[in-house]
C-alpha positions in Angstrom: 24.0 26.5 -5.0 24.7 29.3 -2.3 24.4 32.9 -2.8 26.4 35.8 -1.1 24.5 37.3 1.8 24.0 41.0 3.2 24.0 41.5 6.9 20.8 40.6 8.7 18.1 43.2 8.6 18.1 45.9 11.1 16.0 44.7 14.2 13.7 48.0 13.7 12.1 46.6 10.3 8.7 45.9 11.3 7.2 42.3 11.0 5.5 41.1 8.3 1.6 41.9 8.2 -0.2 39.1 6.6 -3.2 39.8 4.5 -5.5 38.0 6.8 -5.2 36.2 10.1 -5.3 32.4 9.6 -8.3 30.9 11.2 -7.7 28.5 14.0 -9.3 25.1 12.7 -11.4 23.4 15.7 -11.5 19.7 15.9 -15.0 19.5 15.4 -14.8 21.3 12.0 -11.9 20.1 10.3 -11.4 21.7 6.6 -9.7 19.7 4.0 -11.2 21.2 1.0 -8.1 22.8 -0.1 -5.6 20.3 1.1 -3.2 18.3 -0.8 -2.3 15.0 0.0 0.9 13.3 -0.3 -0.1 9.9 -1.2 3.3 8.4 -2.6 7.0 9.1 -2.0 10.2 7.5 -2.8 13.9 8.3 -2.4 17.2 7.3 -3.7 19.9 8.5 -1.5 23.4 7.4 -0.3 23.0 4.3 2.1 19.0 4.9 1.8 17.5 3.5 -1.4 14.0 3.5 0.1 11.7 5.3 2.7 12.7 2.7 5.4 16.1 2.8 4.8 15.7 6.5 5.1 14.0 6.3 8.1 16.8 4.5 9.7 19.2 6.8 8.3 17.4 9.6 10.2 16.9 7.7 13.4 20.5 6.5 13.6 21.7 10.3 12.9 24.0 9.0 10.1 26.3 11.2 8.2 26.6 10.0 4.4 29.6 12.2 3.3 32.6 10.5 2.0 35.2 10.6 -0.9 34.2 9.7 -4.5 33.7 6.0 -4.5 36.3 3.7 -6.1 33.5 2.3 -8.5 33.2 5.9 -9.9 36.7 6.6 -10.4 37.5 7.5 -6.8 40.9 7.2 -5.5 39.9 6.5 -1.9 39.5 8.5 1.2 41.5 11.5 1.1 41.8 12.2 -2.7 39.4 13.5 -4.8 36.3 15.4 -3.9 33.8 15.0 -1.0 30.1 14.8 -1.2 27.2 12.3 -0.2 27.5 10.2 -3.2 25.5 7.7 -4.5 27.3 4.2 -4.9 26.3 4.3 -8.5 24.7 6.7 -11.4 25.6 4.6 -14.4 22.9 1.7 -14.0 19.5 1.8 -15.3 16.8 -0.6 -16.4 15.3 0.9 -19.4 12.7 -1.9 -20.4 9.7 -0.8 -17.7 10.3 2.7 -19.5 10.2 1.4 -23.3 13.6 3.0 -23.6 15.9 1.3 -26.1 19.4 0.3 -24.8 20.7 2.1 -27.8 19.2 5.3 -26.6 19.6 4.7 -22.8 23.5 5.7 -22.7 23.0 9.0 -24.4 20.3 10.1 -21.6 21.6 12.0 -18.5 22.2 9.5 -15.5 20.1 12.2 -13.6 17.3 11.6 -15.8 17.6 7.8 -15.6 17.9 8.1 -11.7 15.0 10.2 -11.3 12.8 7.9 -13.7 13.2 5.1 -11.7 12.6 7.2 -8.4 9.2 8.6 -9.8 8.2 4.9 -10.8 8.7 4.0 -7.0 6.7 6.8 -5.9 4.0 6.0 -8.0 4.1 2.4 -6.6 4.1 3.6 -3.0 1.1 5.7 -3.8 -0.7 2.9 -5.9 -0.9 5.4 -8.7 0.1 3.1 -11.5 -1.9 0.3 -13.1 -5.7 0.1 -13.2 -6.2 2.5 -10.1 -4.6 5.5 -12.4 -6.1 4.7 -16.0 -8.7 7.7 -16.0 -6.2 10.2 -14.3 -5.1 13.5 -15.4 -1.6 13.6 -14.5 0.8 16.5 -14.6 4.5 15.8 -14.0 7.1 18.5 -13.0 10.9 17.7 -12.7 13.2 19.7 -10.6 16.6 19.6 -12.3 19.5 21.9 -12.5 22.2 21.0 -14.9 23.4 18.5 -17.4 26.8 17.3 -16.0 26.6 14.4 -18.3 27.1 17.1 -21.1 30.7 17.4 -20.2 31.1 13.7 -20.3 29.6 13.6 -23.6 32.2 16.4 -25.0 35.0 14.6 -23.3 34.1 11.4 -25.1 33.4 13.0 -28.5 29.5 12.2 -28.3 28.4 15.5 -29.0 25.7 14.4 -31.3 24.3 12.3 -28.3 22.6 15.0 -26.5 19.5 15.2 -28.7 16.7 13.9 -26.6 18.8 14.4 -23.6 18.5 18.2 -23.5 17.0 19.2 -20.2 13.7 20.2 -21.6 12.9 16.5 -22.7 13.5 15.1 -19.3 10.1 15.8 -18.0 8.3 15.5 -21.7 10.2 12.2 -22.2 8.8 10.6 -19.2 5.1 12.1 -19.8 5.3 10.3 -23.3 6.5 7.1 -21.8 3.7 7.0 -19.2 1.1 8.5 -21.5 0.3 11.3 -19.1 -1.8 14.1 -20.3 -1.3 17.1 -17.8 1.4 19.7 -17.7 4.8 18.6 -18.1 7.5 20.8 -17.2 11.2 21.0 -16.0 11.7 23.3 -13.1 15.1 25.0 -12.7 15.4 27.5 -9.9 18.4 26.0 -8.4 18.0 25.1 -4.9 14.5 26.0 -4.7 13.5 24.0 -7.6 11.5 21.0 -5.9 9.4 23.3 -3.9 8.7 25.5 -6.6 7.5 22.5 -8.6 5.5 21.5 -5.6 3.8 25.0 -5.5 3.0 24.8 -9.0 1.6 21.4 -8.7 -0.7 22.5 -5.6 -2.0 25.3 -7.6 -2.9 23.0 -10.7 -4.6 20.5 -8.2 -6.7 23.1 -6.6 -7.7 24.5 -9.9 -9.1 21.3 -10.8 -7.5 20.8 -14.1 -5.4 17.4 -13.0 -6.2 15.1 -10.3 -2.7 13.7 -9.6 0.7 15.5 -9.6 4.1 14.0 -9.7 7.1 15.6 -8.8 10.7 14.5 -9.1 13.8 15.9 -8.3 17.6 14.8 -8.7 21.1 15.8 -8.2 24.1 13.9 -9.2 27.7 15.5 -9.3 28.7 13.5 -12.6 31.6 15.9 -13.7 34.7 17.4 -12.3 33.5 20.5 -13.9 30.7 21.0 -11.3 33.2 20.5 -8.6 35.5 23.2 -9.8 32.8 25.7 -10.6 31.5 25.2 -6.8 35.1 25.8 -5.8 35.4 28.8 -7.8 32.1 30.3 -6.0 34.1 29.2 -2.7 30.6 27.8 -1.8 32.1 24.2 -0.5 33.0 23.6 3.2 36.7 22.9 3.5 35.8 20.6 6.2 33.4 18.5 3.7 30.3 19.1 6.0 27.0 21.1 6.4 27.0 22.6 9.7 23.7 24.5 9.5 23.3 27.0 12.6 26.6 26.0 14.1 29.0 29.0 14.8 31.8 27.4 12.6 29.5 26.8 9.7 31.6 27.2 6.7 29.7 26.4 3.6 28.2 23.2 2.2 28.8 19.9 0.9 27.0 18.6 -2.2 24.6 15.8 -2.0 23.5 13.3 -4.6 20.0 11.4 -5.0 16.7 11.7 -6.3 13.2 12.0 -4.6 9.7 11.9 -5.9 6.4 12.4 -4.6 2.7 12.0 -5.9 0.2 14.5 -4.9 -3.7 14.3 -4.9 -6.5 16.5 -3.6 -7.3 15.1 -0.3 -11.1 14.6 -1.1 -10.2 12.6 -4.1 -7.5 10.5 -2.1 -9.9 9.8 0.7 -12.8 8.8 -1.9 -10.5 6.3 -3.7 -9.1 4.7 -0.5 -5.4 6.1 -1.2 -2.8 5.9 1.6 -2.2 9.5 2.7 1.2 10.3 4.1 0.5 13.9 5.0 -1.0 17.0 3.8 0.5 20.0 2.2 -1.8 22.8 3.8 -0.3 25.8 2.2 2.7 26.7 0.0 4.2 30.1 -1.7 6.7 31.2 -4.0 8.2 34.6 -4.5 11.4 36.3 -5.7 13.8 38.5 -3.8 13.5 41.5 -6.4 16.6 43.7 -6.5 19.3 42.9 -3.6 23.0 43.8 -3.3 23.6 41.5 -6.4 21.5 38.7 -8.0 22.8 35.8 -6.0 22.3 37.5 -2.5 19.3 36.7 -0.2 16.5 39.1 0.6 15.9 39.0 4.0 12.4 40.7 3.6 11.7 38.4 0.6 12.1 35.4 3.0 10.0 36.8 5.5 7.2 37.4 3.1 7.1 33.9 1.5 6.9 32.3 4.9 4.1 34.9 5.9 2.3 34.3 2.4 2.5 30.2 3.2 1.0 30.7 6.5 -1.8 32.7 5.1 -2.3 30.0 2.2 -2.6 27.4 4.8 -4.6 29.2 7.3 -3.1 27.9 10.3 -1.4 29.7 13.0 2.2 29.1 13.6 1.7 28.1 17.3 0.5 24.8 15.9 3.9 24.2 13.9 6.1 21.8 15.7 9.1 21.6 13.2 10.7 23.8 10.8 12.9 22.1 8.1 15.2 25.0 7.2 17.0 25.7 4.1 20.0 25.7 6.4 22.8 25.5 4.0 25.3 26.5 6.8 27.0 29.6 6.4 27.6 32.1 9.6 25.5 34.8 8.1 23.0 33.0 5.9 21.6 31.0 8.8 20.9 34.0 11.2 19.1 35.6 8.1 17.0 32.6 7.5 16.0 32.6 11.4 15.4 36.3 11.3 13.0 36.1 8.3 10.9 33.2 10.0 11.0 34.9 13.3 9.3 38.1 11.7 6.9 36.3 9.9 5.9 34.2 12.8 5.7 37.3 15.4 2.7 38.7 13.4 0.8 35.6 15.1 2.6 34.7 18.4 5.0 36.0 21.3 5.9 32.5 22.4 9.4 31.6 22.3 11.3 28.4 21.7 8.2 26.0 21.0 9.2 24.9 17.5 12.2 22.7 16.8 14.3 23.7 13.7 16.7 21.5 11.6 18.3 20.7 8.5 18.6 17.5 6.5 21.7 18.7 4.7 23.8 17.8 7.9 23.1 14.2 7.1 23.0 13.9 3.4 24.7 17.2 2.2 23.0 19.7 -0.2 20.8 17.9 -3.2 20.3 21.5 -4.5 17.5 21.1 -7.0 16.2 18.0 -5.1 16.9 19.4 -1.3 13.3 20.9 -0.7 11.6 17.6 -1.7 14.0 15.5 0.3 13.1 17.7 3.3 9.4 17.1 2.7 10.0 13.4 2.9 11.9 13.7 6.1 9.2 15.3 7.6 6.7 12.8 6.7 8.8 10.2 7.8 9.2 11.9 11.1 5.5 12.2 11.5 5.1 8.7 10.7 7.7 7.4 13.1 6.6 10.2 15.8 10.4 11.4 16.2 11.9 14.4 15.0 15.4 13.6 14.0 18.6 15.4 15.2 20.3 17.9 13.3 24.2 16.9 13.2 27.2 18.9 13.7 26.1 21.3 15.9 28.8 22.0 18.6 27.9 25.6 19.5 25.0 27.7 18.0 25.7 30.3 15.7 26.7 33.5 17.7 24.6 35.7 15.5 21.5 33.8 16.3 19.5 34.3 19.7 17.3 31.5 19.8 15.9 32.6 23.2 14.2 35.6 21.5 12.8 33.5 18.6 10.1 30.9 18.4 12.7 28.1 17.5 15.0 25.8 19.5 17.7 23.7 17.5 16.7 20.1 16.9 20.2 19.1 18.0 19.2 15.8 19.4 16.4 13.6 18.5 13.0 14.2 20.2 9.6 12.4 20.7 6.9 13.8 18.4 3.8 11.7 19.2 0.3 12.4 17.9 -1.8 14.5 20.1 -5.3 16.2 20.3 -4.1 18.6 17.4 -2.7 17.6 14.1 1.1 17.8 13.9 2.1 20.5 11.6 5.7 21.5 10.3 7.4 24.1 7.8 9.8 23.6 5.1 12.0 26.1 3.3 14.2 26.4 0.2 15.7 29.2 -1.1 17.6 29.5 -4.6 20.5 31.2 -5.8 19.0 33.9 -8.2 16.4 35.0 -5.5 13.6 32.5 -5.8 12.1 31.4 -2.4 9.5 28.7 -1.5 7.8 27.7 1.8 5.4 24.9 2.4 3.3 24.0 5.4 2.6 20.4 6.0 0.3 18.5 8.2 0.0 15.0 9.6 -2.5 13.0 7.8 -5.9 12.4 9.3 -6.5 9.5 11.2 -7.8 6.7 8.9 -11.5 5.9 9.3 -12.4 2.6 10.8 -12.7 0.0 7.9 -14.8 -3.1 7.7 -13.1 -5.3 5.0 -15.1 -8.1 3.4 -14.0 -11.4 4.6 -12.4 -13.7 2.1 -12.0 -17.4 1.7 -9.5 -16.9 -1.1 -7.1 -14.4 -2.6 -5.8 -13.6 -6.1 -2.4 -12.1 -6.8 -0.8 -10.8 -10.0 2.9 -10.3 -10.6 4.1 -8.8 -13.7 7.5 -7.3 -14.9 9.1 -6.3 -18.3 11.3 -9.8 -18.2 10.9 -13.2 -17.0 14.0 -13.0 -14.8 12.6 -9.6 -13.1 9.3 -11.3 -12.7 10.7 -13.9 -10.8 12.6 -11.9 -8.6 9.5 -9.8 -7.9 7.7 -12.9 -7.2 10.4 -13.8 -4.7 10.2 -10.4 -2.9 6.4 -10.6 -2.6 6.8 -14.2 -1.2 8.9 -12.9 1.6 6.7 -10.2 2.5 3.6 -12.1 2.4 5.3 -14.7 4.6 5.4 -12.2 7.4 1.9 -10.4 6.4 -0.7 -10.9 9.2 -4.1 -12.3 7.9 -6.1 -9.1 8.1 -3.5 -7.6 5.7 -3.8 -10.1 2.5 -6.8 -8.2 1.0 -4.7 -5.0 1.2 -1.5 -6.7 -0.2 -3.7 -8.3 -3.2 -5.5 -5.2 -3.8 -2.2 -3.0 -4.2 -0.4 -5.6 -6.2 -3.5 -6.3 -8.5 -4.7 -2.6 -9.0 -1.9 -0.3 -8.0 1.0 -1.9 -10.2 1.6 -1.2 -14.0 0.8 -4.1 -16.2 3.8 -5.8 -18.2 4.2 -8.2 -20.7 5.5 -10.9 -18.6 3.2 -12.2 -15.8 1.7 -14.7 -13.5 -1.5 -14.9 -11.3 -1.4 -17.2 -8.3 -4.4 -17.9 -5.7 -4.6 -19.1 -2.1 -6.5 -19.1 1.0 -3.7 -17.7 3.3 -0.8 -15.6 2.8 1.3 -18.7 3.6 -0.3 -20.3 0.6 0.2 -17.6 -1.8 3.8 -17.2 -0.6 4.5 -20.7 -1.2 3.1 -20.4 -4.9 5.1 -17.2 -5.4 8.3 -18.9 -4.2 7.6 -21.7 -6.8 7.4 -18.8 -9.4 10.6 -17.4 -8.0 12.5 -20.7 -8.3 11.3 -21.2 -11.9 9.2 -24.3 -11.3 5.9 -22.5 -12.1 5.6 -21.3 -15.6 5.0 -17.5 -16.5 2.9 -16.1 -19.4 3.2 -13.4 -21.8 0.2 -11.0 -22.2 -1.9 -11.3 -25.3 -4.8 -9.8 -26.5 -5.9 -12.6 -29.0 -7.6 -15.1 -26.7 -10.9 -16.8 -27.5 -13.0 -18.0 -24.6 -16.3 -20.2 -24.8 -18.9 -20.9 -22.1 -20.8 -24.2 -21.9 -23.9 -24.0 -19.5 -24.7 -26.9 -17.3 -28.3 -28.3 -17.3 -30.4 -29.6 -14.7 -28.9 -32.1 -12.0 -25.9 -29.9 -11.2 -28.1 -28.3 -8.3 -27.3 -28.7 -4.8 -28.3 -27.0 -1.4 -26.0 -24.1 -0.6 -24.7 -23.6 -4.1 -23.2 -20.1 -4.7 -23.6 -19.2 -0.9 -19.6 -18.8 -0.5 -19.5 -16.2 -3.3 -22.8 -14.5 -2.0 -20.7 -13.7 1.3 -17.3 -12.9 -0.4 -17.8 -11.6 -3.8 -20.1 -8.3 -4.5 -20.5 -8.4 -8.0 -22.1 -12.2 -7.7 -23.9 -11.0 -4.7 -25.6 -8.0 -6.6 -26.5 -10.2 -9.6 -28.3 -12.9 -7.4 -30.1 -10.3 -5.6 -31.3 -8.9 -8.9 -32.4 -12.4 -9.8 -34.4 -12.7 -6.6 -36.2 -9.5 -7.2 -37.1 -10.6 -10.7 -38.2 -14.1 -9.9 -40.3 -13.0 -7.0 -43.5 -12.7 -9.2 -42.8 -16.1 -10.7 -42.4 -18.3 -7.7 -43.7 -18.8 -4.3 -40.5 -19.6 -2.8 -37.9 -16.8 -2.4 -34.9 -17.5 -4.5 -32.5 -17.2 -1.5 -34.6 -19.2 0.6 -34.5 -21.9 -1.9 -30.7 -21.6 -2.2 -29.6 -21.0 1.2 -32.3 -21.0 3.7 -35.2 -23.4 5.0 -36.4 -24.1 1.8 -33.2 -25.9 0.3 -34.9 -29.2 0.3 -37.2 -28.2 -2.5 -34.3 -28.0 -4.9 -35.0 -31.8 -6.1 -38.1 -30.4 -7.5 -37.7 -29.3 -11.1 -39.7 -25.9 -10.8 -37.2 -24.8 -8.1 -34.1 -26.5 -9.5 -34.4 -24.9 -12.9 -34.6 -21.2 -11.4 -31.9 -21.9 -9.0 -29.5 -23.2 -11.4 -30.2 -20.3 -14.0 -29.8 -17.6 -11.2 -26.5 -19.2 -10.1 -25.4 -19.3 -13.7 -26.5 -15.4 -14.4 -24.7 -14.4 -11.3 -21.2 -16.5 -12.4 -21.6 -14.7 -16.2 -22.0 -11.5 -14.1 -19.0 -11.8 -11.8 -16.9 -13.1 -14.7 -17.8 -10.1 -16.9 -16.9 -7.9 -14.1 -13.6 -10.0 -13.9 -12.9 -9.2 -17.7 -13.8 -12.8 -18.8 -16.5 -12.8 -21.6 -17.3 -15.3 -24.0 -16.7 -15.4 -27.5 -18.9 -18.4 -28.1 -21.6 -20.3 -26.0 -23.6 -23.6 -25.9 -25.8 -24.8 -23.2 -27.2 -28.3 -22.2 -30.8 -28.5 -22.0 -31.7 -25.9 -19.5 -28.4 -24.3 -20.1 -29.2 -23.4 -23.4 -31.8 -20.8 -21.8 -29.0 -19.2 -20.0 -26.6 -19.2 -22.8 -29.3 -17.6 -25.1 -29.5 -14.6 -22.3 -25.6 -14.6 -22.5 -25.8 -14.2 -26.4 -28.3 -11.5 -26.2 -31.2 -13.4 -27.4 -33.2 -12.7 -24.1 -33.4 -10.2 -21.6 -32.7 -11.1 -18.1 -36.5 -10.5 -16.9 -37.6 -12.7 -19.6 -34.8 -15.4 -19.0 -36.3 -15.7 -15.4 -39.7 -15.8 -16.3 -39.5 -18.6 -18.9 -37.1 -20.6 -17.0 -39.7 -20.4 -14.0 -42.6 -21.4 -16.7 -40.4 -24.2 -18.3 -39.7 -25.6 -14.8 -43.3 -25.6 -13.7 -44.6 -27.1 -17.3 -41.9 -29.7 -17.0 -42.5 -30.5 -13.4 -46.4 -30.9 -14.2 -45.7 -33.5 -16.7 -46.3 -37.2 -15.6 -43.8 -38.3 -13.2 -43.8 -42.0 -14.2 -40.5 -42.3 -16.3 -37.0 -42.7 -15.5 -33.7 -41.8 -16.9 -30.3 -43.6 -17.4 -26.7 -43.3 -18.7 -25.8 -45.4 -21.3 -21.9 -46.2 -21.9 -22.1 -46.9 -25.4 -21.8 -45.1 -28.8 -25.1 -43.8 -30.4 -25.4 -46.3 -33.4 -25.2 -49.3 -30.9 -27.7 -47.7 -28.6 -30.2 -47.0 -31.3 -30.1 -50.6 -32.3 -30.3 -51.8 -29.2 -33.3 -49.6 -28.0 -35.4 -51.0 -31.2 -36.3 -53.9 -28.8 -37.4 -51.7 -26.0 -40.5 -49.5 -27.1 -40.7 -46.3 -25.3 -37.1 -45.6 -24.3 -35.6 -42.8 -26.3 -32.2 -41.2 -26.5 -32.7 -37.7 -24.5 -29.2 -36.6 -25.0 -26.1 -37.3 -27.3 -23.3 -36.5 -24.8 -20.2 -38.1 -25.8 -19.0 -40.8 -28.3 -19.5 -43.2 -25.7 -22.1 -41.9 -23.3 -25.7 -41.3 -24.0 -28.5 -40.4 -21.8 -32.0 -42.4 -22.2 -35.4 -41.7 -21.0 -38.6 -43.4 -20.8 -40.8 -45.6 -18.8 -39.0 -47.0 -15.6 -39.7 -50.8 -16.1 -38.5 -50.6 -19.5 -35.4 -48.8 -18.4 -34.8 -51.5 -15.6 -35.3 -54.5 -18.3 -32.7 -52.6 -20.7 -30.2 -52.6 -17.4 -30.7 -56.0 -16.9 -30.1 -57.3 -20.5 -27.7 -54.8 -22.2 -24.3 -55.5 -23.3 -23.0 -52.2 -22.0 -23.4 -50.3 -18.9 -26.7 -48.6 -18.0 -26.5 -46.5 -14.8 -29.7 -45.1 -13.4 -29.8 -41.3 -12.8 -31.7 -39.6 -9.8 -34.5 -37.5 -11.5 -38.2 -36.8 -11.0 -39.2 -37.1 -14.6 -38.3 -38.5 -18.0 -37.0 -35.5 -19.5 -36.7 -35.4 -23.2 -39.1 -38.0 -24.0 -42.9 -38.3 -25.0 -43.6 -37.8 -21.4 -42.7 -34.0 -21.9 -45.2 -33.7 -24.8 -47.6 -32.0 -22.8 -45.1 -29.1 -22.0 -44.4 -28.3 -25.4 -47.3 -26.5 -26.5 -47.7 -24.3 -23.7 -44.0 -23.2 -23.4 -43.9 -22.5 -27.4 -46.9 -20.1 -26.5 -44.9 -18.6 -23.5 -42.0 -18.1 -25.7 -43.9 -16.5 -28.5 -45.0 -13.8 -26.2 -41.4 -12.7 -25.5 -39.2 -10.4 -27.6 -36.3 -12.6 -29.2 -33.1 -11.1 -30.7 -30.7 -12.3 -32.8 -27.6 -13.7 -31.1 -24.7 -11.1 -30.9 -22.0 -13.8 -30.7 -21.5 -17.5 -32.0 -24.1 -19.7 -30.3 -24.2 -23.4 -30.7 -27.6 -25.0 -30.6 -27.9 -28.3 -28.8 -31.1 -29.1 -30.6 -29.8 -29.0 -34.0 -25.8 -29.4 -33.1 -25.0 -26.4 -35.4 -24.9 -22.8 -34.9 -27.9 -20.9 -34.1 -29.1 -18.6 -36.9 -31.1 -15.4 -36.7 -34.0 -17.4 -37.6 -33.7 -20.5 -35.0 -32.7 -18.3 -32.0 -35.9 -16.4 -32.7 -38.3 -19.3 -33.3 -40.6 -20.1 -30.3 -40.8 -23.8 -31.6 -37.2 -24.3 -31.8 -37.1 -23.5 -27.9 -40.3 -25.7 -27.2 -39.0 -28.6 -29.2 -35.8 -28.4 -27.2 -38.1 -29.5 -24.0 -38.8 -32.6 -25.9 -36.1 -33.6 -28.3 -32.9 -35.2 -27.4 -29.9 -32.9 -26.8 -27.1 -33.0 -29.3 -24.4 -31.8 -27.1 -21.6 -33.7 -28.8 -22.2 -32.2 -31.9 -22.7 -28.7 -30.5 -19.1 -29.1 -28.9 -17.6 -30.0 -31.9 -19.2 -26.9 -33.8 -17.9 -25.0 -30.7 -14.6 -26.3 -31.2 -14.4 -24.8 -34.6 -13.9 -21.2 -33.0 -10.5 -22.5 -31.6 -11.1 -21.6 -27.9 -8.0 -21.1 -25.7 -10.4 -21.7 -22.7 -13.6 -23.3 -22.2 -15.5 -22.8 -19.0 -18.6 -24.6 -17.7 -20.9 -22.3 -16.0 -23.0 -23.9 -13.4 -22.9 -25.1 -9.8 -21.0 -28.4 -10.5 -19.2 -29.4 -13.6 -21.0 -32.3 -15.6 -19.9 -31.2 -19.0 -16.2 -30.9 -19.3 -15.5 -34.5 -19.0 -18.2 -35.1 -21.9 -16.7 -32.0 -24.0 -13.2 -33.3 -23.5 -14.2 -37.1 -24.5 -15.9 -35.6 -27.5 -13.0 -33.7 -28.8 -10.5 -36.7 -28.1 -12.9 -39.1 -30.1 -13.2 -36.6 -33.1 -9.5 -36.6 -33.8 -8.9 -33.1 -32.8 -5.5 -32.2 -32.8 -3.3 -29.4 -30.9 -2.7 -28.4 -27.4 -6.5 -28.0 -26.7 -8.1 -25.5 -24.7 -7.9 -25.2 -20.8 -10.9 -26.7 -19.3 -12.0 -24.7 -16.3 -15.3 -25.2 -14.0 -16.6 -22.3 -12.2 -18.0 -24.2 -9.1 -17.9 -27.6 -7.3 -19.9 -29.5 -4.9 -17.9 -29.8 -1.8 -15.3 -27.3 -2.7 -15.3 -23.8 -1.1 -16.8 -21.4 -3.8 -14.4 -18.5 -3.6 -11.5 -20.9 -3.7 -12.8 -22.7 -6.7 -13.5 -19.6 -8.7 -10.2 -18.1 -7.9 -8.4 -21.2 -9.0 -10.4 -20.9 -12.2 -9.4 -17.4 -12.9 -5.6 -18.0 -12.2 -6.0 -21.0 -14.6 -7.7 -18.9 -17.2 -5.0 -16.0 -16.8 -2.0 -18.0 -16.8 -3.2 -20.3 -19.7 -4.0 -17.2 -22.1 -2.2 -14.2 -21.0 -5.4 -12.3 -21.2 -6.1 -9.2 -18.9 -8.4 -9.7 -16.0 -10.0 -6.4 -14.7 -8.4 -6.2 -11.7 -10.2 -3.3 -10.2 -13.6 -5.0 -10.4 -12.3 -8.0 -8.6 -11.7 -5.7 -5.5 -14.7 -3.7 -5.9 -16.8 -3.5 -2.8 -14.3 -5.2 -0.3 -13.1 -2.0 1.7 -9.2 -2.9 0.9 -6.7 -0.1 0.8 -3.4 0.6 -0.7 -0.3 -0.7 1.2 3.4 -0.9 1.1 4.9 -3.8 -1.2 8.3 -4.5 -2.6 8.9 -2.1 -5.4 9.5 -3.2 -8.7 12.8 -4.7 -8.8 14.7 -2.9 -11.5 17.0 -5.2 -13.7 19.8 -2.7 -13.8 23.1 -2.6 -16.1 25.6 -0.1 -16.9 24.5 2.3 -19.5 27.5 5.1 -20.2 29.1 6.3 -23.0 31.1 3.8 -24.7 34.7 5.4 -24.1 36.2 5.0 -20.9 38.7 7.9 -19.9 39.9 8.1 -16.4 42.4 10.8 -17.3 39.3 12.9 -16.7 38.4 11.4 -13.2 37.0 14.1 -10.9 39.7 15.9 -8.9 39.4 17.9 -5.9 39.1 21.4 -6.0 41.4 24.3 -4.2 41.0 24.5 -0.3 41.1 28.1 -0.3 39.1 29.1 2.9 38.5 32.6 1.7 34.9 32.5 0.4 32.0 34.8 0.4 28.6 34.0 2.3 25.8 31.9 0.5 22.4 30.9 1.0 21.9 28.7 -2.0 
């Protein structure tokens, strides 16, 4: 609010002498150790519901003052009060904040507005969701008066104030957001938001928080507000703020909310935050004793400016713009210019090199939110490289001689391009009661060069508190993705996945391009793609593929696109080096790929890819609750279940492959399409042929001498399909490998499994005894694989998803046929393959993760999925609040806001 102003100080008063002369930073030695980064911002202002619309408002030089909107009880132009009014103040979406619809009408609408604005600032800064989970966050809300209280009184809802008390506005939000730093409401009237900023800066610099959130709000909800301003004779009878104009005659109120998110610049740079600007310095003081408590102190204004310059350690010659308090009175404006000039004259004699203006000429006086609105104006001006015009200046104030000051009026828009030195601005807010604040702001440093990891596919999650809002958000994402260039898709998905709050209703889509993602999101928006509700109660099973799934180049796409897979595969390569004469990566993707047809190389290749897939899935948040493996795959299952360490797994795999390849290579294998009993009866006539694997009710694998298998194929009443193999595995021809492998396992530490582990040697659960018995693992080389029985055992855990871990899915069809043949009822699990031959690896794996999420509603670890890809936070559509009216139940238009007296006898004010 404004306050009476004494005459300007005498010209003989000496300029301020700062405690130290600010150092002049050099381009070679930039210092950002004390700088505070603005990483997020949001506004809700008349005709500007976001930063882009606010930029348009400034660029177009719009004046938003009008009569009270009819939606709020106004009678049209010429009647009722004038202000920069928001269209609606009665609507709110309580769901994201976990506020009940019953409580919502009792909460001050100003609190509800600032809550939503804070949410949008957090989203703009990427400080929600997984990226903010470990933050220590402080909250300051700038707020001046509960105007809604008068509405409660009028409607007889006195008891409704309760948790609507001013002190609870910040505390309620900190509670709802689970923040553990300071939480305070700041009320120094017109300087509130910059005082809050100053306090937050001190907490960040001291290190007791790493993130600060500042919200500020003002809404003229009651006729009492306008009457009180009229009694103070503070309002302009012409309903305009004319800062620095000779006809300035008071202010016009403004409504709106502003929020910013601050972090230490060093933290923001480390974490890849987008930096909108830097707070270089800030200062707050009080004017002490003046002519009366509401009168400004010229000396205090000078001193607070000098203190902020000292704190910033920058010379005023490097400041191009001052966003003035600029309420607009004929004597208050000269006092502000005089205080600035005296502070700056301690450092420079230059004249009229810095523009000065005031946002109040566009949107009126937001009182506690005015300072923060000015800060966002500065940040947007830097971003658009244009200093906006200050409106309503016809002739400069006669009491100000700008030619003798460092300032010139920003009465028209001017270019403000980046140059060799950082652009800087200063910002003032002076409160009735004497609390003054001044802030020095600098443009963000140029972003360093990036080298994003090329991606073949992208995953994107959208979430909301209810299904309707989720579908709206999906549509907004689709619209923006359709316009996003290819090199921006990774930034878009990283922001959506890691920098947005998680919600109960959600969906994940995948796509190779922005257009493909947009198409799938549009299907969500249209209601043709189902969404899922989050749950923590989900069970996942892993099946590990055996030999025969290998192929040249398996996993190569993930090696190039997924750091967690790459790191695990490299670890396997290092661990295998003493046990193989061909380096793993050469074997998988290099000149030795042709060797994968040999057992000794195929087995280490398959197991290494499986290990890398398990590591990747674990990083992504997908971990098994039960496991089983087919032949070779049972070794990887044992490692997954904690029976083996990774070095021992790879050593034993290499030894197993060597021993099995050394066995006689005179046998063959085939798939027999019949049931086990019929097959067993048939094989009585073919000595030497054995059942090597019981795969499914009507599919078994047989093994034995090649000529015997050929005779069976020619005479059997069922189909016998030869398999391409080098040896007759799981037959008598493997007898020579059993003893040596038992000895190798006996030298290996084995541990009881840490999760349910189905044995394909017995078909039942491993016990601590079987899992740690070397003879068991040796017998598994020779004896048949009882996969169908193991799958039935595994099904008893009730898995929601069953993943096949391996280069190509062989087991999923067998497992599905087994469960179908067993008469299993219910919806059944989702069957998910990690990789497929002739499919792009990352595309396949992303499709698998999307299917897992959308079937179970289980969380994925989105931060890990974007690790090491050098993707940044970017601007996305904000949460589409599903607002509806929340107001006191009674309607009483007899108390509609009425205009105040147009008495033109008014004192001077500076609030």
